[in-house]
VOBA-1610 file (N, C-alpha, C; in pm, whole numbers, padded with zeros to 5 digits, always signed):
BEGIN
Met-00741+00820-00285Met-00863+00823-00206Met-00843+00762-00068Ile-00772+00649-00061Ile-00753+00582+00068Ile-00668+00663+00164Pro-00557+00729+00121Pro-00484+00811+00219Pro-00572+00917+00285Ile-00659+00979+00209Ile-00750+01079+00268Ile-00845+01010+00366Met-00890+00891+00331Met-00978+00816+00421Met-00907+00787+00553Lys-00779+00755+00546Lys-00702+00730+00668Lys-00694+00856+00753Tyr-00671+00970+00690Tyr-00666+01096+00764Tyr-00800+01127+00830Val-00909+01102+00757Val-01043+01125+00813Val-01066+01033+00933Leu-01029+00907+00920Leu-01043+00813+01032Leu-00963+00859+01154Val-00841+00905+01130Val-00758+00951+01242Val-00820+01075+01306Cys-00873+01166+01227Cys-00937+01286+01283Cys-01058+01248+01368Ile-01139+01154+01320Ile-01255+01108+01398Ile-01208+01040+01526Leu-01105+00957+01515Leu-01046+00892+01633Leu-01003+00996+01735Leu-00933+01098+01690Leu-00883+01201+01782Leu-00999+01276+01849Ile-01104+01302+01776Ile-01221+01370+01835Ile-01279+01284+01948Phe-01300+01155+01921Phe-01353+01066+02025Phe-01261+01059+02146Val-01133+01039+02120Val-01037+01019+02229Val-01021+01146+02312Ile-01008+01259+02247Ile-00992+01384+02322Ile-01118+01413+02403Tyr-01233+01383+02347Tyr-01358+01403+02422Tyr-01360+01316+02548Thr-01334+01186+02533Thr-01339+01098+02650Thr-01227+01127+02749Asp-01111+01165+02699Asp-00999+01200+02787Asp-01033+01325+02867Thr-01099+01420+02805Thr-01139+01543+02872Thr-01241+01513+02981Lys-01333+01423+02953Lys-01439+01391+03049Lys-01392+01302+03164Ser-01301+01208+03134Ser-01273+01106+03236Ser-01127+01066+03252Tyr-01034+01138+03189Tyr-00892+01100+03194Tyr-00872+00956+03147Ser-00951+00914+03049Ser-00934+00777+02999Ser-00962+00774+02850Val-00911+00669+02789Val-00934+00642+02647Val-01010+00510+02642Lys-01125+00512+02579Lys-01212+00393+02575Lys-01152+00285+02483Asn-01143+00163+02537Asn-01091+00051+02459Asn-01178+00021+02338Ser-01309+00042+02350Ser-01398+00014+02237Ser-01365+00105+02118Val-01331+00229+02146Val-01294+00324+02040Val-01160+00280+01978Ile-01065+00245+02062Ile-00934+00200+02014Ile-00949+00076+01926Leu-01026-00020+01972Leu-01044-00144+01895Leu-01114-00118+01762Phe-01215-00032+01762Phe-01286-00002+01638Phe-01190+00059+01535Phe-01110+00157+01577Phe-01022+00224+01481Phe-00901+00137+01445Ala-00860+00050+01535Ala-00754-00046+01500Ala-00805-00140+01390Ala-00928-00188+01405Ala-00988-00274+01302Ala-01006-00199+01171Ala-01051-00075+01181Ala-01068+00007+01059Ala-00934+00026+00989Gly-00829+00049+01066Gly-00696+00063+01008Gly-00650-00064+00939Leu-00677-00178+01000Leu-00641-00306+00939Leu-00714-00323+00806Ile-00843-00297+00804Ile-00922-00314+00682Ile-00874-00219+00573Val-00858-00092+00606Val-00818+00007+00506Val-00679-00025+00450Asn-00586-00064+00537Asn-00451-00096+00490Asn-00450-00221+00403Cys-00529-00322+00440Cys-00534-00444+00358Cys-00600-00418+00224Val-00705-00335+00221Val-00771-00300+00094Val-00673-00224+00006Glu-00597-00133+00066Glu-00504-00050-00011Glu-00384-00129-00062Leu-00323-00212+00025Leu-00194-00273-00009Leu-00189-00425+00002Gly-00300-00488+00034Gly-00301-00634+00047Gly-00217-00681+00165Val-00135-00783+00142Val-00051-00840+00248Val+00048-00736+00301Thr+00099-00652+00215Thr+00190-00546+00259Thr+00119-00453+00356Gly-00008-00425+00331Gly-00088-00343+00421Gly-00102-00406+00558Leu-00119-00539+00560Leu-00127-00612+00687Leu+00003-00599+00765Val+00115-00616+00695Val+00247-00605+00760Val+00268-00462+00810Asn+00236-00363+00727Asn+00250-00223+00768Asn+00165-00193+00891Trp+00043-00243+00892Trp-00048-00222+01005Trp+00009-00286+01131Leu+00054-00411+01118Leu+00110-00480+01234Leu+00231-00407+01291Met+00319-00363+01204Met+00438-00290+01248Met+00399-00155+01310Gly+00309-00086+01243Gly+00267+00046+01290Gly+00197+00043+01424Ile+00125-00064+01451Ile+00049-00071+01575Ile+00133-00133+01688Ser+00218-00231+01655Ser+00288-00304+01762Ser+00419-00239+01806Leu+00498-00186+01716Leu+00627-00128+01756Leu+00612-00012+01854Pro+00522+00084+01829Pro+00507+00192+01927Pro+00464+00139+02064Ile+00375+00041+02065Ile+00328-00014+02192Ile+00444-00082+02265Leu+00524-00159+02193Leu+00638-00227+02256Leu+00740-00128+02310Val+00771-00026+02231Val+00871+00074+02272Val+00821+00157+02390Leu+00697+00199+02384Leu+00642+00288+02488Leu+00598+00214+02614Phe+00593+00082+02609Phe+00551+00005+02725Phe+00641+00030+02846Val+00768+00054+02820Val+00861+00085+02930Val+00816+00210+03004Leu+00772+00312+02930Leu+00724+00435+02994Leu+00595+00412+03072Phe+00515+00316+03027Phe+00395+00280+03102Phe+00432+00214+03234Ile+00528+00123+03231Ile+00571+00055+03353Ile+00626+00156+03454Leu+00696+00257+03406Leu+00752+00360+03493Leu+00647+00465+03532Arg+00527+00449+03484Arg+00414+00540+03509Arg+00439+00681+03456Met+00504+00686+03341Met+00527+00813+03273Met+00422+00836+03165Leu+00362+00731+03116Leu+00257+00737+03014Leu+00143+00646+03055Gly+00023+00685+03017Gly-00093+00601+03042Gly-00111+00499+02930Ala-00177+00391+02962Ala-00200+00285+02863Ala-00283+00337+02745Gly-00381+00423+02773Gly-00464+00477+02666Gly-00385+00560+02566Asp-00289+00638+02619Asp-00205+00719+02530Asp-00120+00631+02439Ile-00068+00523+02495Ile+00015+00431+02417Ile-00069+00360+02312Lys-00189+00317+02349Lys-00277+00252+02252Lys-00316+00349+02141Leu-00342+00473+02178Leu-00376+00575+02077Leu-00262+00592+01977Ile-00141+00603+02026Ile-00025+00618+01937Ile-00012+00494+01848Gly-00034+00376+01905Gly-00027+00254+01827Gly-00131+00250+01715Val-00252+00292+01745Val-00358+00291+01643Val-00327+00393+01532Ile-00274+00508+01571Ile-00234+00606+01469Ile-00124+00547+01382Gly-00028+00479+01444Gly+00078+00412+01367Gly+00021+00304+01278Gly-00080+00230+01326Gly-00142+00127+01244Gly-00215+00185+01125Leu-00280+00298+01144Leu-00353+00361+01034Leu-00260+00430+00934Leu-00167+00508+00986Leu-00087+00595+00898Leu+00057+00546+00876Gly+00100+00445+00949Gly+00232+00387+00926Gly+00340+00442+01018Leu+00448+00364+01029Leu+00560+00401+01116Leu+00631+00527+01070Asp+00645+00544+00939Asp+00712+00664+00888Asp+00639+00790+00932Phe+00507+00789+00917Phe+00426+00903+00961Phe+00442+00923+01111Leu+00436+00814+01186Leu+00442+00822+01331Leu+00577+00878+01378Met+00683+00837+01314Met+00816+00888+01350Met+00824+01039+01327Lys+00769+01085+01216Lys+00771+01228+01186Lys+00682+01307+01282Ser+00565+01254+01311Ser+00472+01327+01398Ser+00513+01321+01545Ser+00594+01224+01583Ser+00637+01211+01723Ser+00711+01333+01772Leu+00791+01393+01689Leu+00862+01515+01728Leu+00763+01624+01764Tyr+00660+01640+01684Tyr+00559+01743+01712Tyr+00477+01708+01836Met+00452+01579+01856Met+00383+01535+01977Met+00465+01571+02101Leu+00596+01544+02094Leu+00684+01573+02208Leu+00691+01724+02236Ile+00700+01802+02133Ile+00704+01948+02151Ile+00575+01996+02215Ala+00461+01949+02164Ala+00332+01989+02221Ala+00321+01945+02367Ala+00364+01823+02397Ala+00358+01773+02535Ala+00449+01855+02626Gly+00567+01891+02577Gly+00659+01973+02657Gly+00602+02110+02687Val+00543+02172+02588Val+00481+02303+02609Val+00365+02292+02707Met+00283+02189+02689Met+00170+02169+02781Met+00218+02145+02924Ala+00322+02062+02939Ala+00373+02033+03074Ala+00429+02158+03138Leu+00504+02236+03063Leu+00560+02360+03117Leu+00448+02456+03159Met+00348+02472+03074Met+00235+02560+03108Met+00163+02509+03233Lys+00143+02379+03241Lys+00074+02321+03357Lys+00154+02346+03485Met+00285+02328+03479Met+00369+02350+03597Met+00370+02496+03638Leu+00367+02585+03541Leu+00362+02728+03574Leu+00227+02764+03635Ile+00120+02711+03579Ile-00014+02739+03632Ile-00030+02681+03773Glu+00015+02559+03793Glu+00004+02492+03922Glu+00111+02538+04022Arg+00205+02615+03972Arg+00316+02666+04054Arg+00393+02553+04122Asn+00420+02448+04044Asn+00497+02337+04099Asn+00617+02301+04010Leu+00664+02397+03933Leu+00776+02375+03842Leu+00899+02325+03916Ile+00937+02392+04022Ile+01058+02354+04096Ile+01042+02215+04157Ile+00928+02188+04216Ile+00904+02057+04277Ile+00910+01946+04171Arg+00848+01968+04056Arg+00848+01867+03950Arg+00987+01848+03891Leu+01063+01957+03874Leu+01200+01944+03823Leu+01288+01868+03922Lys+01273+01897+04051Lys+01349+01822+04153Lys+01314+01674+04147His+01186+01646+04135His+01141+01507+04126His+01203+01438+04005Phe+01202+01505+03891Phe+01259+01447+03769Phe+01409+01423+03785Phe+01482+01522+03835Phe+01626+01506+03848Phe+01663+01403+03955Asn+01582+01390+04059Asn+01605+01283+04157Asn+01584+01146+04094Phe+01486+01135+04008Phe+01461+01011+03937Phe+01582+00975+03850Ile+01632+01073+03773Ile+01749+01051+03687Ile+01872+01019+03770Arg+01891+01094+03878Arg+02007+01072+03966Arg+02003+00931+04024Asn+01887+00884+04063Asn+01873+00750+04118Asn+01911+00644+04015Ile+01878+00669+03890Ile+01915+00575+03784Ile+02066+00573+03765Ile+02128+00691+03762Ile+02271+00700+03734Ile+02355+00655+03854Ile+02326+00707+03971Ile+02411+00679+04088Ile+02380+00541+04147Asn+02255+00513+04170Asn+02218+00387+04236Asn+02191+00273+04138Arg+02190+00307+04011Arg+02163+00208+03905Arg+02032+00133+03932Gln+01933+00211+03975Gln+01801+00156+04001Gln+01698+00238+03923Ile+01610+00166+03859Ile+01501+00233+03790Ile+01375+00208+03871Gly+01329+00312+03935Gly+01206+00301+04013Gly+01088+00352+03933Ile+00976+00356+03997Ile+00856+00412+03935Ile+00870+00563+03938Tyr+00846+00627+03824Tyr+00864+00771+03815Tyr+00768+00846+03906Asp+00643+00804+03908Asp+00544+00877+03986Asp+00445+00781+04047Gln+00421+00798+04173Gln+00311+00726+04238Gln+00185+00806+04207Leu+00105+00752+04120Leu-00012+00827+04075Leu-00115+00840+04187Asn-00150+00963+04214Asn-00255+00993+04310Asn-00378+01033+04228Lys-00480+00952+04232Lys-00597+00973+04147Lys-00666+01107+04175Glu-00655+01158+04296Glu-00721+01284+04329Glu-00637+01406+04289Asp-00506+01393+04296Asp-00417+01506+04266Asp-00377+01503+04119Lys-00432+01594+04042Lys-00403+01602+03898Lys-00309+01719+03866Ser-00243+01773+03968Ser-00160+01892+03947Ser-00037+01864+03861His-00002+01739+03842His+00116+01705+03763His+00080+01626+03637Val-00049+01612+03609Val-00094+01530+03497Val-00136+01619+03381Ile-00087+01584+03262Ile-00136+01651+03141Ile-00209+01547+03057Arg-00300+01594+02978Arg-00375+01504+02890Arg-00294+01489+02761Leu-00222+01379+02753Leu-00136+01358+02638Leu-00213+01340+02508Ser-00341+01306+02518Ser-00419+01294+02395Ser-00420+01426+02318Tyr-00416+01538+02391Tyr-00411+01669+02325Tyr-00281+01685+02246Ala-00171+01648+02309Ala-00040+01660+02243Ala-00029+01561+02127Ile-00079+01440+02147Ile-00078+01340+02040Ile-00162+01391+01923Gly-00278+01447+01953Gly-00363+01503+01849Gly-00298+01618+01776Ala-00238+01709+01852Ala-00173+01825+01790Ala-00059+01783+01698Gly+00025+01691+01746Gly+00137+01644+01663Gly+00091+01571+01539Thr-00014+01493+01554Thr-00068+01417+01441Thr-00130+01510+01337Ile-00212+01603+01382Ile-00276+01698+01290Ile-00171+01782+01219Tyr-00070+01828+01294Tyr+00035+01908+01231Tyr+00103+01830+01119Gln+00139+01704+01147Gln+00206+01623+01045Gln+00114+01595+00926Met-00014+01573+00952Met-00108+01552+00840Met-00116+01676+00753Leu-00125+01794+00816Leu-00131+01919+00739Leu-00002+01940+00660Phe+00110+01901+00719Phe+00239+01913+00650Phe+00242+01820+00529Glu+00196+01696+00547Glu+00197+01600+00435Glu+00098+01638+00325Leu-00010+01704+00363Leu-00107+01750+00263Leu-00064+01880+00196Lys+00054+01928+00234Lys+00114+02050+00180Lys+00033+02174+00215Ile-00041+02169+00325Ile-00113+02284+00374Ile-00020+02368+00461Leu+00073+02300+00529Leu+00179+02368+00606Leu+00313+02336+00541Gly+00409+02422+00564Gly+00545+02394+00519Gly+00564+02435+00380
//
């Protein structure tokens, strides 16, 4: 019963986050905190102290690992918190499996966005210059100076996170695969 409850909580979380991301390019901290607390409660009820440890690992490790991408301005803080809450609710094992699907969805979305915006070559040059600067100059700079008005290079990662998460849930429920 509790695993299904976790899936329902994650689906509700994704609905809220995708809605707010669509409206304002942001993820509300109140929503993140509510579902983080719900994940803590559900995991502790299900597994006791082990649930607490699983929740802590699931929520903190993704945030720690992805924080580097936030500093480089490759990921937004809301996207990282969303991934952390999903990890807290469903665990690191689930998150590791769903991450591949999240990355595939994000890659497809980014490619489509670049084709629609007709900035594929410019974005690829920017990316390779960033990599070249790391390799040749041994300097890690900020990947992108975010321009709040220009969204031509921004994708809503909540969509990709949602798609990867839903796909993995359907796979685990034996609806896919």
